[in-house]
PDB file of the backbone (N, CA, C, O) and the ligand in Angstrom, with CONECT records:
HET     ZN  A 101       1
ATOM      1  N   MET A   1     -18.939  -2.409   9.766  1.00  0.00           N
ATOM      2  CA  MET A   1     -17.473  -2.210   9.866  1.00  0.00           C
ATOM      3  C   MET A   1     -17.103  -0.791   9.492  1.00  0.00           C
ATOM      4  O   MET A   1     -17.517  -0.308   8.438  1.00  0.00           O
ATOM      5  N   ASP A   2     -16.358  -0.128  10.304  1.00  0.00           N
ATOM      6  CA  ASP A   2     -15.927   1.208   9.905  1.00  0.00           C
ATOM      7  C   ASP A   2     -14.964   1.236   8.741  1.00  0.00           C
ATOM      8  O   ASP A   2     -14.045   0.426   8.624  1.00  0.00           O
ATOM      9  N   ASP A   3     -15.212   2.172   7.917  1.00  0.00           N
ATOM     10  CA  ASP A   3     -14.332   2.248   6.712  1.00  0.00           C
ATOM     11  C   ASP A   3     -13.030   3.070   7.062  1.00  0.00           C
ATOM     12  O   ASP A   3     -12.999   3.945   7.928  1.00  0.00           O
ATOM     13  N   LEU A   4     -12.027   2.708   6.333  1.00  0.00           N
ATOM     14  CA  LEU A   4     -10.795   3.459   6.437  1.00  0.00           C
ATOM     15  C   LEU A   4     -10.832   4.711   5.561  1.00  0.00           C
ATOM     16  O   LEU A   4     -11.539   4.739   4.554  1.00  0.00           O
ATOM     17  N   ALA A   5     -10.060   5.768   5.942  1.00  0.00           N
ATOM     18  CA  ALA A   5      -9.862   6.803   5.057  1.00  0.00           C
ATOM     19  C   ALA A   5      -8.728   6.416   4.095  1.00  0.00           C
ATOM     20  O   ALA A   5      -7.870   5.603   4.440  1.00  0.00           O
ATOM     21  N   CYS A   6      -8.727   6.979   2.930  1.00  0.00           N
ATOM     22  CA  CYS A   6      -7.628   6.687   1.966  1.00  0.00           C
ATOM     23  C   CYS A   6      -6.226   6.934   2.635  1.00  0.00           C
ATOM     24  O   CYS A   6      -5.288   6.157   2.455  1.00  0.00           O
ATOM     25  N   GLN A   7      -6.143   8.003   3.377  1.00  0.00           N
ATOM     26  CA  GLN A   7      -4.906   8.364   4.022  1.00  0.00           C
ATOM     27  C   GLN A   7      -4.435   7.289   4.970  1.00  0.00           C
ATOM     28  O   GLN A   7      -3.243   6.992   5.059  1.00  0.00           O
ATOM     29  N   GLU A   8      -5.416   6.691   5.699  1.00  0.00           N
ATOM     30  CA  GLU A   8      -5.155   5.594   6.635  1.00  0.00           C
ATOM     31  C   GLU A   8      -4.597   4.372   5.903  1.00  0.00           C
ATOM     32  O   GLU A   8      -3.661   3.709   6.351  1.00  0.00           O
ATOM     33  N   LEU A   9      -5.203   4.121   4.790  1.00  0.00           N
ATOM     34  CA  LEU A   9      -4.809   2.941   3.953  1.00  0.00           C
ATOM     35  C   LEU A   9      -3.352   3.111   3.510  1.00  0.00           C
ATOM     36  O   LEU A   9      -2.554   2.173   3.522  1.00  0.00           O
ATOM     37  N   VAL A  10      -3.040   4.369   3.113  1.00  0.00           N
ATOM     38  CA  VAL A  10      -1.637   4.572   2.653  1.00  0.00           C
ATOM     39  C   VAL A  10      -0.629   4.238   3.789  1.00  0.00           C
ATOM     40  O   VAL A  10       0.419   3.634   3.560  1.00  0.00           O
ATOM     41  N   GLU A  11      -0.995   4.654   5.007  1.00  0.00           N
ATOM     42  CA  GLU A  11      -0.086   4.435   6.133  1.00  0.00           C
ATOM     43  C   GLU A  11       0.023   2.939   6.441  1.00  0.00           C
ATOM     44  O   GLU A  11       1.047   2.499   6.963  1.00  0.00           O
ATOM     45  N   LEU A  12      -0.973   2.179   6.140  1.00  0.00           N
ATOM     46  CA  LEU A  12      -0.988   0.736   6.494  1.00  0.00           C
ATOM     47  C   LEU A  12      -0.533  -0.191   5.351  1.00  0.00           C
ATOM     48  O   LEU A  12      -0.280  -1.381   5.536  1.00  0.00           O
ATOM     49  N   ALA A  13      -0.438   0.464   4.084  1.00  0.00           N
ATOM     50  CA  ALA A  13      -0.229  -0.348   2.930  1.00  0.00           C
ATOM     51  C   ALA A  13       1.027  -1.227   2.936  1.00  0.00           C
ATOM     52  O   ALA A  13       0.979  -2.395   2.550  1.00  0.00           O
ATOM     53  N   THR A  14       2.139  -0.658   3.374  1.00  0.00           N
ATOM     54  CA  THR A  14       3.438  -1.451   3.331  1.00  0.00           C
ATOM     55  C   THR A  14       3.333  -2.580   4.377  1.00  0.00           C
ATOM     56  O   THR A  14       3.781  -3.694   4.106  1.00  0.00           O
ATOM     57  N   GLU A  15       2.750  -2.321   5.564  1.00  0.00           N
ATOM     58  CA  GLU A  15       2.600  -3.352   6.523  1.00  0.00           C
ATOM     59  C   GLU A  15       1.704  -4.384   6.054  1.00  0.00           C
ATOM     60  O   GLU A  15       1.941  -5.569   6.290  1.00  0.00           O
ATOM     61  N   TYR A  16       0.650  -3.991   5.379  1.00  0.00           N
ATOM     62  CA  TYR A  16      -0.319  -5.017   4.814  1.00  0.00           C
ATOM     63  C   TYR A  16       0.409  -5.946   3.850  1.00  0.00           C
ATOM     64  O   TYR A  16       0.250  -7.166   3.903  1.00  0.00           O
ATOM     65  N   LEU A  17       1.228  -5.337   2.948  1.00  0.00           N
ATOM     66  CA  LEU A  17       1.932  -6.152   1.989  1.00  0.00           C
ATOM     67  C   LEU A  17       2.963  -7.071   2.596  1.00  0.00           C
ATOM     68  O   LEU A  17       3.299  -8.112   2.032  1.00  0.00           O
ATOM     69  N   GLU A  18       3.471  -6.667   3.774  1.00  0.00           N
ATOM     70  CA  GLU A  18       4.467  -7.471   4.511  1.00  0.00           C
ATOM     71  C   GLU A  18       3.827  -8.539   5.397  1.00  0.00           C
ATOM     72  O   GLU A  18       4.498  -9.349   6.037  1.00  0.00           O
ATOM     73  N   GLY A  19       2.463  -8.497   5.399  1.00  0.00           N
ATOM     74  CA  GLY A  19       1.698  -9.409   6.255  1.00  0.00           C
ATOM     75  C   GLY A  19       1.887  -9.124   7.755  1.00  0.00           C
ATOM     76  O   GLY A  19       1.866 -10.012   8.607  1.00  0.00           O
ATOM     77  N   ALA A  20       2.073  -7.827   8.010  1.00  0.00           N
ATOM     78  CA  ALA A  20       2.360  -7.371   9.413  1.00  0.00           C
ATOM     79  C   ALA A  20       1.132  -6.886  10.127  1.00  0.00           C
ATOM     80  O   ALA A  20       1.187  -6.651  11.334  1.00  0.00           O
ATOM     81  N   LEU A  21       0.022  -6.724   9.438  1.00  0.00           N
ATOM     82  CA  LEU A  21      -1.205  -6.199  10.039  1.00  0.00           C
ATOM     83  C   LEU A  21      -1.949  -7.312  10.864  1.00  0.00           C
ATOM     84  O   LEU A  21      -1.900  -8.506  10.567  1.00  0.00           O
ATOM     85  N   GLY A  22      -2.617  -6.814  11.891  1.00  0.00           N
ATOM     86  CA  GLY A  22      -3.516  -7.714  12.667  1.00  0.00           C
ATOM     87  C   GLY A  22      -4.811  -8.018  11.833  1.00  0.00           C
ATOM     88  O   GLY A  22      -5.117  -7.337  10.854  1.00  0.00           O
ATOM     89  N   ALA A  23      -5.537  -9.060  12.271  1.00  0.00           N
ATOM     90  CA  ALA A  23      -6.657  -9.452  11.482  1.00  0.00           C
ATOM     91  C   ALA A  23      -7.724  -8.379  11.289  1.00  0.00           C
ATOM     92  O   ALA A  23      -8.373  -8.333  10.244  1.00  0.00           O
ATOM     93  N   GLU A  24      -7.909  -7.525  12.277  1.00  0.00           N
ATOM     94  CA  GLU A  24      -8.961  -6.578  12.204  1.00  0.00           C
ATOM     95  C   GLU A  24      -8.591  -5.409  11.228  1.00  0.00           C
ATOM     96  O   GLU A  24      -9.412  -4.967  10.424  1.00  0.00           O
ATOM     97  N   GLN A  25      -7.369  -4.953  11.336  1.00  0.00           N
ATOM     98  CA  GLN A  25      -6.885  -3.911  10.364  1.00  0.00           C
ATOM     99  C   GLN A  25      -6.889  -4.408   9.001  1.00  0.00           C
ATOM    100  O   GLN A  25      -7.286  -3.710   8.067  1.00  0.00           O
ATOM    101  N   ARG A  26      -6.449  -5.622   8.853  1.00  0.00           N
ATOM    102  CA  ARG A  26      -6.411  -6.271   7.534  1.00  0.00           C
ATOM    103  C   ARG A  26      -7.803  -6.391   6.891  1.00  0.00           C
ATOM    104  O   ARG A  26      -7.965  -6.195   5.687  1.00  0.00           O
ATOM    105  N   ALA A  27      -8.761  -6.703   7.692  1.00  0.00           N
ATOM    106  CA  ALA A  27     -10.119  -6.814   7.214  1.00  0.00           C
ATOM    107  C   ALA A  27     -10.643  -5.434   6.790  1.00  0.00           C
ATOM    108  O   ALA A  27     -11.280  -5.301   5.745  1.00  0.00           O
ATOM    109  N   ARG A  28     -10.375  -4.432   7.595  1.00  0.00           N
ATOM    110  CA  ARG A  28     -10.789  -3.081   7.233  1.00  0.00           C
ATOM    111  C   ARG A  28     -10.088  -2.567   5.983  1.00  0.00           C
ATOM    112  O   ARG A  28     -10.707  -1.920   5.139  1.00  0.00           O
ATOM    113  N   LEU A  29      -8.851  -2.845   5.871  1.00  0.00           N
ATOM    114  CA  LEU A  29      -8.151  -2.418   4.657  1.00  0.00           C
ATOM    115  C   LEU A  29      -8.724  -3.169   3.405  1.00  0.00           C
ATOM    116  O   LEU A  29      -8.926  -2.557   2.356  1.00  0.00           O
ATOM    117  N   GLU A  30      -8.969  -4.439   3.532  1.00  0.00           N
ATOM    118  CA  GLU A  30      -9.462  -5.132   2.373  1.00  0.00           C
ATOM    119  C   GLU A  30     -10.891  -4.683   2.000  1.00  0.00           C
ATOM    120  O   GLU A  30     -11.272  -4.653   0.830  1.00  0.00           O
ATOM    121  N   HIS A  31     -11.672  -4.331   3.062  1.00  0.00           N
ATOM    122  CA  HIS A  31     -12.992  -3.775   2.840  1.00  0.00           C
ATOM    123  C   HIS A  31     -12.868  -2.458   1.989  1.00  0.00           C
ATOM    124  O   HIS A  31     -13.585  -2.258   1.009  1.00  0.00           O
ATOM    125  N   HIS A  32     -11.970  -1.630   2.400  1.00  0.00           N
ATOM    126  CA  HIS A  32     -11.796  -0.371   1.698  1.00  0.00           C
ATOM    127  C   HIS A  32     -11.392  -0.605   0.255  1.00  0.00           C
ATOM    128  O   HIS A  32     -11.920   0.036  -0.654  1.00  0.00           O
ATOM    129  N   LEU A  33     -10.455  -1.522   0.040  1.00  0.00           N
ATOM    130  CA  LEU A  33      -9.985  -1.870  -1.297  1.00  0.00           C
ATOM    131  C   LEU A  33     -11.086  -2.318  -2.227  1.00  0.00           C
ATOM    132  O   LEU A  33     -11.067  -2.105  -3.439  1.00  0.00           O
ATOM    133  N   SER A  34     -12.088  -2.981  -1.554  1.00  0.00           N
ATOM    134  CA  SER A  34     -13.135  -3.549  -2.337  1.00  0.00           C
ATOM    135  C   SER A  34     -14.043  -2.550  -3.007  1.00  0.00           C
ATOM    136  O   SER A  34     -14.732  -2.878  -3.973  1.00  0.00           O
ATOM    137  N   HIS A  35     -14.047  -1.302  -2.488  1.00  0.00           N
ATOM    138  CA  HIS A  35     -14.890  -0.291  -3.119  1.00  0.00           C
ATOM    139  C   HIS A  35     -14.173   0.990  -3.515  1.00  0.00           C
ATOM    140  O   HIS A  35     -14.806   1.917  -4.018  1.00  0.00           O
ATOM    141  N   CYS A  36     -12.869   1.059  -3.299  1.00  0.00           N
ATOM    142  CA  CYS A  36     -12.062   2.206  -3.679  1.00  0.00           C
ATOM    143  C   CYS A  36     -11.086   1.955  -4.785  1.00  0.00           C
ATOM    144  O   CYS A  36      -9.989   1.444  -4.564  1.00  0.00           O
ATOM    145  N   ASP A  37     -11.489   2.317  -5.980  1.00  0.00           N
ATOM    146  CA  ASP A  37     -10.686   2.013  -7.144  1.00  0.00           C
ATOM    147  C   ASP A  37      -9.257   2.561  -7.069  1.00  0.00           C
ATOM    148  O   ASP A  37      -8.272   1.920  -7.436  1.00  0.00           O
ATOM    149  N   GLY A  38      -9.227   3.788  -6.569  1.00  0.00           N
ATOM    150  CA  GLY A  38      -7.908   4.516  -6.474  1.00  0.00           C
ATOM    151  C   GLY A  38      -6.911   3.713  -5.598  1.00  0.00           C
ATOM    152  O   GLY A  38      -5.790   3.426  -6.019  1.00  0.00           O
ATOM    153  N   CYS A  39      -7.337   3.373  -4.409  1.00  0.00           N
ATOM    154  CA  CYS A  39      -6.482   2.616  -3.528  1.00  0.00           C
ATOM    155  C   CYS A  39      -6.172   1.303  -4.031  1.00  0.00           C
ATOM    156  O   CYS A  39      -5.050   0.832  -3.843  1.00  0.00           O
ATOM    157  N   HIS A  40      -7.101   0.642  -4.681  1.00  0.00           N
ATOM    158  CA  HIS A  40      -6.902  -0.666  -5.269  1.00  0.00           C
ATOM    159  C   HIS A  40      -5.770  -0.597  -6.323  1.00  0.00           C
ATOM    160  O   HIS A  40      -4.885  -1.452  -6.342  1.00  0.00           O
ATOM    161  N   ALA A  41      -5.809   0.411  -7.180  1.00  0.00           N
ATOM    162  CA  ALA A  41      -4.833   0.523  -8.244  1.00  0.00           C
ATOM    163  C   ALA A  41      -3.424   0.879  -7.668  1.00  0.00           C
ATOM    164  O   ALA A  41      -2.398   0.361  -8.106  1.00  0.00           O
ATOM    165  N   HIS A  42      -3.441   1.792  -6.664  1.00  0.00           N
ATOM    166  CA  HIS A  42      -2.176   2.137  -6.047  1.00  0.00           C
ATOM    167  C   HIS A  42      -1.525   0.973  -5.256  1.00  0.00           C
ATOM    168  O   HIS A  42      -0.305   0.811  -5.248  1.00  0.00           O
ATOM    169  N   LEU A  43      -2.373   0.187  -4.604  1.00  0.00           N
ATOM    170  CA  LEU A  43      -1.811  -0.927  -3.864  1.00  0.00           C
ATOM    171  C   LEU A  43      -1.293  -2.000  -4.789  1.00  0.00           C
ATOM    172  O   LEU A  43      -0.336  -2.706  -4.473  1.00  0.00           O
ATOM    173  N   GLY A  44      -1.948  -2.118  -5.959  1.00  0.00           N
ATOM    174  CA  GLY A  44      -1.431  -3.056  -6.965  1.00  0.00           C
ATOM    175  C   GLY A  44      -0.019  -2.660  -7.386  1.00  0.00           C
ATOM    176  O   GLY A  44       0.886  -3.492  -7.456  1.00  0.00           O
ATOM    177  N   GLN A  45       0.142  -1.393  -7.658  1.00  0.00           N
ATOM    178  CA  GLN A  45       1.509  -0.890  -8.046  1.00  0.00           C
ATOM    179  C   GLN A  45       2.531  -1.148  -6.969  1.00  0.00           C
ATOM    180  O   GLN A  45       3.646  -1.597  -7.235  1.00  0.00           O
ATOM    181  N   LEU A  46       2.127  -0.852  -5.729  1.00  0.00           N
ATOM    182  CA  LEU A  46       3.039  -1.026  -4.635  1.00  0.00           C
ATOM    183  C   LEU A  46       3.387  -2.493  -4.446  1.00  0.00           C
ATOM    184  O   LEU A  46       4.535  -2.826  -4.151  1.00  0.00           O
ATOM    185  N   ARG A  47       2.386  -3.392  -4.615  1.00  0.00           N
ATOM    186  CA  ARG A  47       2.615  -4.811  -4.447  1.00  0.00           C
ATOM    187  C   ARG A  47       3.674  -5.291  -5.537  1.00  0.00           C
ATOM    188  O   ARG A  47       4.546  -6.109  -5.247  1.00  0.00           O
ATOM    189  N   ALA A  48       3.554  -4.768  -6.730  1.00  0.00           N
ATOM    190  CA  ALA A  48       4.446  -5.097  -7.779  1.00  0.00           C
ATOM    191  C   ALA A  48       5.897  -4.749  -7.403  1.00  0.00           C
ATOM    192  O   ALA A  48       6.829  -5.517  -7.641  1.00  0.00           O
ATOM    193  N   VAL A  49       6.036  -3.602  -6.829  1.00  0.00           N
ATOM    194  CA  VAL A  49       7.406  -3.080  -6.461  1.00  0.00           C
ATOM    195  C   VAL A  49       7.933  -3.965  -5.384  1.00  0.00           C
ATOM    196  O   VAL A  49       9.092  -4.377  -5.428  1.00  0.00           O
ATOM    197  N   VAL A  50       7.082  -4.280  -4.380  1.00  0.00           N
ATOM    198  CA  VAL A  50       7.548  -5.083  -3.265  1.00  0.00           C
ATOM    199  C   VAL A  50       7.966  -6.481  -3.730  1.00  0.00           C
ATOM    200  O   VAL A  50       8.936  -7.047  -3.224  1.00  0.00           O
ATOM    201  N   ARG A  51       7.251  -7.011  -4.665  1.00  0.00           N
ATOM    202  CA  ARG A  51       7.603  -8.342  -5.213  1.00  0.00           C
ATOM    203  C   ARG A  51       8.935  -8.254  -5.983  1.00  0.00           C
ATOM    204  O   ARG A  51       9.794  -9.129  -5.877  1.00  0.00           O
ATOM    205  N   ALA A  52       9.070  -7.195  -6.737  1.00  0.00           N
ATOM    206  CA  ALA A  52      10.354  -7.064  -7.475  1.00  0.00           C
ATOM    207  C   ALA A  52      11.518  -6.864  -6.449  1.00  0.00           C
ATOM    208  O   ALA A  52      12.627  -7.360  -6.642  1.00  0.00           O
ATOM    209  N   ALA A  53      11.220  -6.135  -5.382  1.00  0.00           N
ATOM    210  CA  ALA A  53      12.297  -5.955  -4.393  1.00  0.00           C
ATOM    211  C   ALA A  53      12.711  -7.292  -3.798  1.00  0.00           C
ATOM    212  O   ALA A  53      13.892  -7.508  -3.527  1.00  0.00           O
ATOM    213  N   GLU A  54      11.766  -8.181  -3.593  1.00  0.00           N
ATOM    214  CA  GLU A  54      12.096  -9.545  -3.072  1.00  0.00           C
ATOM    215  C   GLU A  54      12.880 -10.355  -4.031  1.00  0.00           C
ATOM    216  O   GLU A  54      13.715 -11.170  -3.638  1.00  0.00           O
ATOM    217  N   ALA A  55      12.621 -10.142  -5.303  1.00  0.00           N
ATOM    218  CA  ALA A  55      13.264 -10.972  -6.392  1.00  0.00           C
ATOM    219  C   ALA A  55      14.638 -10.478  -6.787  1.00  0.00           C
ATOM    220  O   ALA A  55      15.447 -11.243  -7.312  1.00  0.00           O
ATOM    221  N   LEU A  56      14.901  -9.249  -6.549  1.00  0.00           N
ATOM    222  CA  LEU A  56      16.139  -8.645  -7.040  1.00  0.00           C
ATOM    223  C   LEU A  56      17.183  -8.525  -5.909  1.00  0.00           C
ATOM    224  O   LEU A  56      16.848  -8.218  -4.765  1.00  0.00           O
ATOM    225  N   PRO A  57      18.462  -8.776  -6.268  1.00  0.00           N
ATOM    226  CA  PRO A  57      19.485  -8.477  -5.264  1.00  0.00           C
ATOM    227  C   PRO A  57      19.778  -6.964  -5.057  1.00  0.00           C
ATOM    228  O   PRO A  57      20.309  -6.547  -4.027  1.00  0.00           O
ATOM    229  N   GLU A  58      19.409  -6.179  -6.072  1.00  0.00           N
ATOM    230  CA  GLU A  58      19.609  -4.720  -5.936  1.00  0.00           C
ATOM    231  C   GLU A  58      18.605  -4.105  -5.006  1.00  0.00           C
ATOM    232  O   GLU A  58      17.707  -3.366  -5.410  1.00  0.00           O
ATOM    233  N   GLU A  59      18.786  -4.439  -3.717  1.00  0.00           N
ATOM    234  CA  GLU A  59      17.763  -4.038  -2.750  1.00  0.00           C
ATOM    235  C   GLU A  59      17.614  -2.465  -2.610  1.00  0.00           C
ATOM    236  O   GLU A  59      16.516  -1.931  -2.459  1.00  0.00           O
ATOM    237  N   ARG A  60      18.716  -1.824  -2.669  1.00  0.00           N
ATOM    238  CA  ARG A  60      18.743  -0.373  -2.462  1.00  0.00           C
ATOM    239  C   ARG A  60      17.871   0.329  -3.540  1.00  0.00           C
ATOM    240  O   ARG A  60      17.058   1.194  -3.215  1.00  0.00           O
ATOM    241  N   LEU A  61      18.050  -0.051  -4.804  1.00  0.00           N
ATOM    242  CA  LEU A  61      17.285   0.509  -5.889  1.00  0.00           C
ATOM    243  C   LEU A  61      15.818   0.290  -5.678  1.00  0.00           C
ATOM    244  O   LEU A  61      15.028   1.221  -5.830  1.00  0.00           O
ATOM    245  N   SER A  62      15.420  -0.939  -5.324  1.00  0.00           N
ATOM    246  CA  SER A  62      14.057  -1.299  -5.183  1.00  0.00           C
ATOM    247  C   SER A  62      13.423  -0.566  -3.975  1.00  0.00           C
ATOM    248  O   SER A  62      12.288  -0.095  -4.051  1.00  0.00           O
ATOM    249  N   VAL A  63      14.132  -0.488  -2.936  1.00  0.00           N
ATOM    250  CA  VAL A  63      13.577   0.278  -1.785  1.00  0.00           C
ATOM    251  C   VAL A  63      13.358   1.742  -2.171  1.00  0.00           C
ATOM    252  O   VAL A  63      12.361   2.342  -1.769  1.00  0.00           O
ATOM    253  N   ALA A  64      14.267   2.316  -2.936  1.00  0.00           N
ATOM    254  CA  ALA A  64      14.097   3.680  -3.405  1.00  0.00           C
ATOM    255  C   ALA A  64      12.780   3.803  -4.235  1.00  0.00           C
ATOM    256  O   ALA A  64      12.009   4.747  -4.063  1.00  0.00           O
ATOM    257  N   ALA A  65      12.564   2.849  -5.108  1.00  0.00           N
ATOM    258  CA  ALA A  65      11.384   2.824  -5.924  1.00  0.00           C
ATOM    259  C   ALA A  65      10.156   2.679  -5.071  1.00  0.00           C
ATOM    260  O   ALA A  65       9.124   3.293  -5.344  1.00  0.00           O
ATOM    261  N   GLU A  66      10.258   1.865  -4.029  1.00  0.00           N
ATOM    262  CA  GLU A  66       9.094   1.685  -3.150  1.00  0.00           C
ATOM    263  C   GLU A  66       8.774   2.980  -2.417  1.00  0.00           C
ATOM    264  O   GLU A  66       7.617   3.389  -2.314  1.00  0.00           O
ATOM    265  N   ASP A  67       9.813   3.608  -1.918  1.00  0.00           N
ATOM    266  CA  ASP A  67       9.643   4.907  -1.228  1.00  0.00           C
ATOM    267  C   ASP A  67       8.967   5.902  -2.116  1.00  0.00           C
ATOM    268  O   ASP A  67       8.078   6.641  -1.693  1.00  0.00           O
ATOM    269  N   GLU A  68       9.407   5.915  -3.387  1.00  0.00           N
ATOM    270  CA  GLU A  68       8.864   6.848  -4.299  1.00  0.00           C
ATOM    271  C   GLU A  68       7.347   6.634  -4.575  1.00  0.00           C
ATOM    272  O   GLU A  68       6.553   7.568  -4.688  1.00  0.00           O
ATOM    273  N   LEU A  69       7.021   5.322  -4.671  1.00  0.00           N
ATOM    274  CA  LEU A  69       5.619   5.012  -4.871  1.00  0.00           C
ATOM    275  C   LEU A  69       4.737   5.329  -3.647  1.00  0.00           C
ATOM    276  O   LEU A  69       3.614   5.817  -3.770  1.00  0.00           O
ATOM    277  N   VAL A  70       5.284   5.039  -2.492  1.00  0.00           N
ATOM    278  CA  VAL A  70       4.622   5.413  -1.242  1.00  0.00           C
ATOM    279  C   VAL A  70       4.397   6.860  -1.170  1.00  0.00           C
ATOM    280  O   VAL A  70       3.305   7.289  -0.797  1.00  0.00           O
ATOM    281  N   ALA A  71       5.401   7.675  -1.516  1.00  0.00           N
ATOM    282  CA  ALA A  71       5.244   9.131  -1.458  1.00  0.00           C
ATOM    283  C   ALA A  71       4.199   9.576  -2.455  1.00  0.00           C
ATOM    284  O   ALA A  71       3.404  10.458  -2.129  1.00  0.00           O
ATOM    285  N   ALA A  72       4.156   9.038  -3.609  1.00  0.00           N
ATOM    286  CA  ALA A  72       3.139   9.376  -4.690  1.00  0.00           C
ATOM    287  C   ALA A  72       1.733   9.003  -4.215  1.00  0.00           C
ATOM    288  O   ALA A  72       0.755   9.728  -4.396  1.00  0.00           O
ATOM    289  N   PHE A  73       1.703   7.830  -3.599  1.00  0.00           N
ATOM    290  CA  PHE A  73       0.421   7.329  -3.015  1.00  0.00           C
ATOM    291  C   PHE A  73      -0.088   8.329  -1.896  1.00  0.00           C
ATOM    292  O   PHE A  73      -1.259   8.705  -1.865  1.00  0.00           O
ATOM    293  N   ARG A  74       0.783   8.698  -1.061  1.00  0.00           N
ATOM    294  CA  ARG A  74       0.471   9.639   0.037  1.00  0.00           C
ATOM    295  C   ARG A  74      -0.063  10.932  -0.553  1.00  0.00           C
ATOM    296  O   ARG A  74      -1.115  11.410  -0.126  1.00  0.00           O
ATOM    297  N   ALA A  75       0.656  11.531  -1.556  1.00  0.00           N
ATOM    298  CA  ALA A  75       0.274  12.760  -2.135  1.00  0.00           C
ATOM    299  C   ALA A  75      -1.117  12.648  -2.735  1.00  0.00           C
ATOM    300  O   ALA A  75      -1.931  13.562  -2.602  1.00  0.00           O
ATOM    301  N   TRP A  76      -1.399  11.501  -3.412  1.00  0.00           N
ATOM    302  CA  TRP A  76      -2.673  11.245  -4.022  1.00  0.00           C
ATOM    303  C   TRP A  76      -3.788  11.219  -2.979  1.00  0.00           C
ATOM    304  O   TRP A  76      -4.832  11.851  -3.140  1.00  0.00           O
ATOM    305  N   ALA A  77      -3.527  10.445  -1.868  1.00  0.00           N
ATOM    306  CA  ALA A  77      -4.559  10.270  -0.891  1.00  0.00           C
ATOM    307  C   ALA A  77      -4.838  11.587  -0.120  1.00  0.00           C
ATOM    308  O   ALA A  77      -5.970  11.877   0.269  1.00  0.00           O
ATOM    309  N   ALA A  78      -3.728  12.385   0.083  1.00  0.00           N
ATOM    310  CA  ALA A  78      -3.912  13.670   0.758  1.00  0.00           C
ATOM    311  C   ALA A  78      -4.772  14.680  -0.063  1.00  0.00           C
ATOM    312  O   ALA A  78      -5.528  15.510   0.442  1.00  0.00           O
ATOM    313  N   GLY A  79      -4.552  14.496  -1.412  1.00  0.00           N
ATOM    314  CA  GLY A  79      -5.306  15.433  -2.334  1.00  0.00           C
ATOM    315  C   GLY A  79      -6.724  14.986  -2.507  1.00  0.00           C
ATOM    316  O   GLY A  79      -7.591  15.797  -2.835  1.00  0.00           O
ATOM    317  N   GLY A  80      -6.998  13.675  -2.290  1.00  0.00           N
ATOM    318  CA  GLY A  80      -8.364  13.206  -2.582  1.00  0.00           C
ATOM    319  C   GLY A  80      -9.160  13.255  -1.263  1.00  0.00           C
ATOM    320  O   GLY A  80     -10.341  12.909  -1.242  1.00  0.00           O
TER     321      GLY A  80
HETATM  322 ZN    ZN A 101      -9.194   4.721  -0.897  1.00  0.00          ZN2+
END
């Protein structure tokens, strides 16, 4: 199985958390997570924000927080 680049994972992360990825992309992403500690940690943070967004009525605030995390994740992946 071809591995994803960290940058690719960043681009797919929100779709993954929303359950919007196809089976093949999902499998590649999960394979990458299984050996990349950085992406694993970042995705964990992103997942927590997405869960909070679902639980809270203050959707705007949560979306802003999610955008911020995605941006930080992107900057990290681009640098690595
Ligand atoms: Zn990675």
